[in-house]
N, C-alpha and C positions, 0 to 999 in steps of 0.2 A: 673648608681649612675648618680648625681648634686651634684658638689663642691660649695663651697660659697667663694664669691673675699674676698679678702682683705677688712680690714679700706680701704687703701689709694686710694684704683680702687671702693670702694663706693664714696669712697669721691669728686672722681671728676664730674665735671658736665657735663653738657647733652652736647654734641657736637651740636653747633651748626649752622654749615655751613651742616653738616653734615643732621642734619633732614633737611634745606631747599634742601639739591640737592636732597632725594627723595621723597617729594614732586613737583619736576619740573619732572624730572624724570619717576613718575604714570601720569602727566599730558600729558608730549609728548607722552604715550603710547596708551594712549589714542586719540593723534588724532589730542592734541590741536595746533595752529599754536601761540608759544613760542616766545616775546621776552626775552630773559633769563636776565634780568641787576643786578638779585641779588649777585653774588656772585666779588672774588675777581683774577680771573685765567686773565693770558692775553690773547686775541684772537689771539694773531697773533702766526707766526712761529718764529725760533730763528731766527740771521741773515745767510743767507748761510757761510758765510767765519767761524761763530764759528764753524758751523754742521761740516764743510768742516774741520777744523784741529781738530777735536774729528774721523773722519771716519781712521784719519792718528795715533791720536795717540792711537788708540783703536789698532790697529796692532803693536804695542808697547810690546813685551810680557817679557819686566821685570813690566809691569802695570800689571798683571795677576797675580802677586805672590800680598800678602796682600801689601800695605803699609806701610807707618808708619806710624806707633800708633797717632803723633801730623800734618802729612799731611806736603807735600812735602816743605823743604824749598825755593822751585820755585817761588810756592804762595803766600807764605805768603811777600815773596819779593815783589812781584809784587802788592799784597794790598798794602805795604808800602810804596812805589811808587806810587800809582794811589793813595792816601792821600797826599802827599805831593806836585804830578800835582794840585790834582781838590780843596786841600785847603789848603795846606798850612801847613800841618801837620804829622812834623815829628815822623817816629814808627820806634821804634824794633821789627823786623820782627820775633830775635828769643824769645822774650820775651814782647812783644804787641800786639801782633798779634796771635788768634786758628781757625783753619778753622771747617767748621759748618756739619752738613749736614741739612741745609736751618737756616732761620734763628729762624724762629716754632721751630725750638730744642733744640736752646740752646735760645730763650725765654723761652721753660719751662724748663730746663732743670739748669739755671740760679740761679733760689731759692732754690734749693735743694746744691746748693752749696754757699750760703748766710745767708737763709734761718733758724732755729731749731724753733720743734715744741711751736707755740705760741708766734714765732716772727711776727711782725707787715710791714706788702709792703703796702708802698701806688699804687693807682693805677686807672690810669683814667676813669671815668664816663660820657659818653661812652666811650669803649677804644676794644684793641681787645681782642676775649673771652680767648684765649689759656693767656694770663698772668695767671688769673684765676687757667687754671689748675697746673703752675705750682706752684702756692703758695699752691694749694691743697693737688697736690705732697708731698709737705714739711710738712704740716698741718700746715701750717701759717696764722695769720690771717691778714683780708686785712683791710683798712681805702681805702674807695677813694675820688681820690679830681676831685669834679662836672668841664667837661670844659660846660662855658655856651656863648649863642651866641652877651650876652654885654660882655665877657673879651677877643673876639677874638679865645672860644674853648680854651683856655687857663690856666688851674689851677690859680688860686689866692691863694701864700701860707700864704697871710695875716688874709685865711678866715679860714686855718685847726688849732687846737684849738691845742696848744703847747706842751699839752700830748702828742697828736697824734706824734709833729712833736721829741720828744723826746724818743719818745717809737717804732720811723721806723728807721728801715734798711736799709732797700732801698726802689728803688721809680723808678718808671713805667713811660716813656715818646717816644712819638710819634709824629715826623712832618716831612714831612708834612703828615697828621691825616687822622684816620683810623677810624671812620667813618667819621669824621665832612670835611676834608677836607681843617681844620685849621695849621697854619703857623706858624713857632715861629719868632720871631726876635733873635736880637742880649743880646737886653735888658734884655728877656724875661729866653735865658742860664745865663747868666750873677748873677740873679737873684736865679736861678736852684742853682746854683754854692754855691754863700753865703749863701743860705740854709744845702746848703748839707755838709756842710764846718760846719755850728754855730751847728749839731743835729748828727753827723757824718753817713750820708745814703749815700749810696751807690745807684749814677746813671746810670738808665740800657736805653739808648735811642734807641729805636727799627727806623734808619732811612731805612727802607723798601722804601716807596716812593722816597731818599731823590735825585734821579737824575730827576725831577718831577716837574720844578715848572717854573710858565707863566710867560707870557709880560716881558718876559728879567730876571728876578728875579731866581738866584741858592737858591736853600734853604740849609742855615749855617748849617755844620757839627755840633754839640754839643762839639767837639775836639778841635774847633775852640778857643773855650773860654774860656780866662785864667785862670788854675786853676781846669781845665774838666778833666782832666787824675788825677789828686790829690784822686777825686772823684767817677770817674764813668768808662764806658763801655760805645761801643756803637755796635751793630748787622749790617751789613752793608747784603746784599742777592744781585747777581745776578738778582734774580727771574724777578725783575720789570725794573730794569737799560738795560738788552741785553734782553726781554722777555725771563728768564731761568727759568720758573716756575720747568718746572719736572725732573731738572737736580740736584733741592732740592743742592742747592752748596750755602753758605756765609762763612762771617766773623766777629770775634768778633775781635775790636779792643778797645786799652784802658790799663785803670790800672794795671799792673802789678801783681802784686798779684792774684785779677781776672781772669784776662787773664789762669791762672798759674793754678784755682782752677776750671776751664769749659777745660781746657787742663787734670787737674789727672781722674773728672768723666767720659773725653767721655774713657781715656785710658782702661776704664774696660767695655763703651759701645759696643766701635766700633775700628775697627781699623783702621780710617780714610775713605775718601771717595776713588772710584775706581780710579791708577792713573790719568787715560787719563781723566777724569775730571777735577782734580786738576791741568792739561793743560792743558787744553782750555779756564778753566775759569782763567786762568792765562792771560792767551790769548787773551782774553777781555778784561781784566783791562790793560794789555799796549796796545794795539790796537783797543780799540772798542769805541775810545769816537765821531766821527764820528756816527757808528751806533745810541747809544744811545742818539745820539741830534736828528736822523731819529726818534728812536722813540717816544721822544718828541712832536718832530711838529706833528706823530700823534694824540698822544692824545691830545695836545692843539685846534690843528684843529678839532676834537667831540667834546671837551666842547666849542667853540664857533657857531658850527652848532645845540648843542643839547639845548645851554643853548636860543638862538635865536629862536630856533623853539616851547620853550617855551612860550620864549614873544608874539612873534606871535600868540599867541594858546590864551593868557590872563593869564598865569600861572607867576607869580610871583616867582624865582627863584634865590639864591644868584650864582654868577659865582666865582667854585674854583680857588685858588691863586695856591697851590698842591696837587698833587694827580691823583686817575684817578677816585674817588667817587664826583658825590652831595649828596650832604646832603639835604637833600630838606621838607621844613616843610606839615604836610600834611596839609589839610579843615580842616576848624571847624565845628565838628562834629563827625567828625573822631580821633579813637588812631593812634599807628601806625601802630596793626593788621591790620584792620579792611577795615584801607585802600589797606594797602600790598593783605589782603585776594580779595576788593573788584577788585583794579588792574589785578588779576592775573584770578579771575570769569567773570568780566567783559569785562577787555581791554585784556586782555595774556601776562599784562605785568609782571615777576620777577622784582622785589624791594629788600631789605631785610629791616625789621622792625627798627625800630631804639631800644625799650624795651630789644633786644637781644645780645643789646652792654653794657645795662646798664638803670637804674632807667630815668636817666637823658637823654637819648634812645630818649624815650618818647614824640610822636609828632612832631617827624622828619622819612624816611627815606632814606634807603642810596638806589642808585642809582650808575651802575658803568656802564663808557661809554667805553664796551669790544662789541659792533659790531659796522661796518661798518654807514658810516654818515649817509646813508639811512636807516639805518633798526633805526638809533637814530630821524632820523624825523618821521619816523613814531613811534615807539614810544614816544615820546616826543606827537604825535597827540591821540596816544589813552591815553593818560596820561588826557592830558589835558580834553578826551571828558567825565573822570570821573570828576577829581577835578574844572573842569568850573563847569557841573550841580547839581554842591553844593552851586553853591554862591549865 
């Protein structure tokens, strides 16, 4: 027998990264020497002190039982303390912090918390594809905010039609940005709060790359902005800050009414994270500052090496100020897809085509700084071999 999927499943977009991963795997099975810079998976291991903490925590028999539905209070307190130290933001751990099965889960389920069928959400274009997954599951409408080079890859709220702003119930933002590597300013977040207040929009700030700001410029938290907690939340993952991507642990912080919605939907979906993971995450929040700094330094050095190598080979590209991505314009005569395919076929370099992140991503490719420096130099030479040849 063959059973038909629900309308909800049918609405889901194709999982962009899954498709890219399958293509890479096929090439590797064929024996091609690939340099894979197409995904956002940190390549370095989790720092050893964090791993060692997990080893001990896993032996605690208390954690072999079901965890509290809404997570352990000690993790919420550690997250709140982290926000106080890092950003000067005071949070109530009981009402303004929710434990997430990774930020991806939170970013999908938040649409089901806030949106009814037919409601409108504002999404960045280009943007992280899973924002669309959540709105599809909620059967909501989407309106896109163009992220353009001339505006430093930030939305210009003045260019959004008043009717769209009035209909919107939720807005996704993400700085430092995936895929453009754009960064936010205090002034931009202040404008965001004013817009959200005027149009009664809940802002969801995806702060996945919050620890990755270069040249001494620390990315601001949205919650540092006066009035931000009244209009939205922020999601902070440990994946990039502490190289804990596979641990699937994050928090949502901010507006108490939205945090309660997240806790409520998760009451029905999960019984929280394995307790040992929660204890280890709390340890990372409490004691991981130097580890996070070391990880940042690795990416900043890689950025410098890769950008310089491209420049040395005659390829001009903007140096990112945050995230671990480079957002590169494709050479004339190419589309995002054709340049991606050419790099794969002729250079053995995997990048992500910009159009996979939205229509405004056409004309770009996203390159992840997720290899050792020597391999990044080699990748730059291979990319230049294709890019310079068409000039």
